N, C-alpha and C positions, 0 to 999 in steps of 0.2 A: 410805545404803542406801534409806531411805524415799524420798528424792528420785529415786533411780534407778528404783525401782519405779513411782513416779508417772509418770515420763517414759515408761517402757515401756508402762504402761497407756494413757497418752495416745496413744502411737504405735499401739497395738493398736486403740483406739477410732477413730483416724483411718483405719486400714486397713479396719475394718469399715464405716465410713462410705463409703469409696470403693467397696467391694464392693457395698454396698446401692445406690449410685447406678448402678453397672454393671448390676446385676440389673434395676433399674427401667427402664433404657434398653433392655435386651434385651427385657423384657416389652412395652414400648411398640412396639418394632419388630415383634415377633411379632404383637401385636394389630393393628398397621397393615397387615401383610401379609395377615392372615387376613380382614380386612374390606375390603381393597382392591378385590377383585372386585365386592363389593356396592356400594361407593361408585362404582366405574366405571359400573355399570349405572344407578345413580341419576343420575349426571351425564349419561349418554347419554339417559336418558328425559327429563331436564329440558331438554336441548338439543333433543330431538325436539319436546317440547311448545312450546318457544319458536319453533322453525322453523315448526311447523305453524300456530301462531297468526299469525305474520307472513304465511304463505302464504294463510290464509283472507282476510286483508285485501286481498291482491293480486287475488283472483278474486271479490270480493264483488259487483262490478258485473255479473258474468255472470248474466243473468236467464232465459234460455231453456234449459229442460231437458227431456229425453225419458226416460221410464221404460225401463229396460233390458229389460223384458218386452214392449215394443212391437216385435214382430218385423218390422214394416214400416218404421217410422221410424228405428230404430237403424242398419240398414245404410245408409240414405240419408245419415245424418249422417256416418258414417265414410267413405263413398265420396266425399263432398264435401270431404274433408280437404285442407288447403292444402299443396302441395309447395313448400317454401321453399328446399330445397337438394337437388340431384340430379346424379349423374354418368351417369344412364341416362334418355335422353329417350323411350324406347320406351313408347308409351301402353298397349300390350297388357300389358307386364310390370307397369306401375303398376296397371292394373286388376286383375290377378291378385293383387297384394299387398294391395290394399284389399278385395277380395272375401274373401280369407282372414281378414283382420283383422275384417271385419264378421261373418263366420260364427263366429269365435272368441268375440267379445264376446256375440253373440246366444245361442250354445249354452253357453258357460261361465258367463256372468254373468246371462243373461236368462231362464233356465229351470231348474227344480229337479232334472231327471233326469240322474244321472251317466252312465247307459247311452247316452242320446241323444248326449251329448257324445263319449263314447268311440267309439261307432260311427262318428260323422262323422270323428273324428280318424284312426281306422284306415283308413277308406275313402279318406282323403286322402293315404295313403302313410306315415303315422307307424306306430310299433310300440311295444309295451309295453317299458318300460325293463327291461333285464336285471337280474336279482336282484343281481348283483355291484355294479352301479352304484347301486342303491337302498341297498345296504349301505354303500357308500363315502360316500354323501352323508348318512348318518344316518337314512334313512327307516325302515329295519328297526328300529333302536333306538327311534325315536320311536313306532312302532307298538306294540312290545312294552311300552314304558313306559306308553303311554296306555291300551291295551286289555288288558294283563296276560295276553297269550297269545302263542304263538310265531307268527312271520311265516313262512308257507309258502313253498316254493321254486317251485311251479308257476305257470304263467301265470294259471290260474284263481284261485290264491291272491292273486296280485298284483292282479288285477282286483277281487277282493272287498275287498282292503285299500284300494284306491283309492276304491271306493264308500263304504266305511265312513268314511274321512277326509273325503270330500266332505260326507257328511251331518252328521258331527260338527262341521264348520266352520260350520254354520248354527245351532249351538246354543251357549248360554253355557258357559263353562268357567272354571276357576280360573286358567288361564294367559292367556286372551285374551278380548276382547270381540267379539261377533258383529256387527261393523260391515260387513255385506255391502254391496258397491256396489249402489245402487238406481237411479241416474239418470246419464245422460251429458249433458254440455253441448252444446247445439245453438248453437254460436258459432264463427265462422270463425277466431277466435284460439285456440280450445281443441281443435282437431283438426289435427294437424300431421304431415307426412311428411318424412323426410330419407333420402336414398339416397347412399351413399358407398362407399369401398373401404378395405380393410385389407391389410397385408402382414406378413411375418414380423418385420420391424423396427419396424413400427407397427401392432400388433394391435388397438388400441382406436380406435373411431370416435367422435369427439365433434363433433357438428355445431355450427354457430354459430346457436344457437336464437334465434328472435325474442324481443324484450324487451317485448312488450305487457303482461306481468304482472310485469315487473321483470327485471333482469339475473340470469342463471343460474337463473331459475325452473324451467326444464325440466331442469336439470342439477345439481340440488342433491344433497348426500350425505345429506340427511335421509330416513330411512326407518324404519318400525317394523312388522314383520310377524313372526308367530310361525313361519311357514314359507312357502316358495314352492316346493313340491315338484313336480318334473316327472316325471310317470308315463308320458306318451306322448311319445316322442322321435322326431326325424327318422330317416330310413333310415341304416343303417350307413355311416360315412364322411362323412356330411354334418354340418357344424358349422364355425364360424369357425376355431377353434383346430386342428381336424383338417385343414381344407382348405389353410391357409396353409403346411402342411408340403410340399404337392405343387404348389400353384398360386402363381405369382408375385404375383397380385393376386386378392383375394376381394371380391365385392360384398356389401354388407350394407345393411340398412335399419332405420329406426325409425318406428313409428307411435305418436305420443304423444296421449293423450286425457285429458280432465278429467272426473272422475267425482265423484258425491256418494254418501255412504253412509247407512246407517240413522239415524245420529245427526245428519245434516245437515253433517257435515264433508266438505270438498272436498279431493281429492288427485289426483295424476297417476298414470296407468297407461300404461306404455310397453311396446309389443310389439317385441321385437328379432328381426330376420329375417336369414337368410343365403340367398344365391342358389346353387342347385345347377345347374351347367352340364350335368350328365348328363341330368337330367330336365327341365331348362329351367323351373324353378319355384322360388318362394320357400318356405322352410321356417322356421317360427317356432321359435326355439331358446331363448328365455328371456323372462322377464317382470320388469319393475321397477315397484315401487309406492313412491311418495314422499309425504311430508307427513302420515303418520298420527301423531296426537299420542299415541296409546297403542298397545300391542301389539295387533294385530288377528288374527282368525282367518285362517289361511293360505289362499291361493288355490292349491289343488292343481290341476294342469293336465296 
């Protein structure tokens, strides 16, 4: 009897041991899942820093820079951009593209007044983004989380929110560093234009970028920005993904620039355009920033 009881106690101890191991495994899995998002962010930021450091070495030899506040020299730098790939030989259309890019950089990055930028944008055929679109892309939630007040529905409220974000992006915050772009490279290798086409079956345009700064320098996935919120959008119906629904071929363009921020870090800024055949002009539809080693204050535009 004593032997039987000992055996049963041993079996019971063994079962408790198995149960303990199972509970420990479950706890480890729960802990892993709960911390996975944080680890993913840490890995992302570490990869960003690595890519940004490598990129700094690629462009270290660029010596000539122009302050973005220089309203005369900045447009001349952009208008001298090298066209390395194009499906559109029309010089007037190229001039229109570069004129718009020059005005965008001058008014969005080269001066502090959000109203001056907005008035130029509106006069150029753009419109305030509808409230539903801002809500869809998380702008409304971002506003209410940052400023602790309700985001209004009217156009006046949208304009006021845009101006508030613009000014906030120039100040330090607990989420991002105010690494505002300060200078643009005055170098023929650092201002590039590509014009191509997209279709419903091939909606993404990826030019064969020059390799002066290394392979894939202008087409890396490295990017770190807290937001790239678009407040002023092209006319209704204008946009690459909208137009390919009704047009067999849509013309698009990229204007890629090299900039330097307040910290001395250098990164790329690419303006993405789509051609509107109705108005016969280019519209800027998105903005891409690459090689920021840390999360930076967003470029609301």
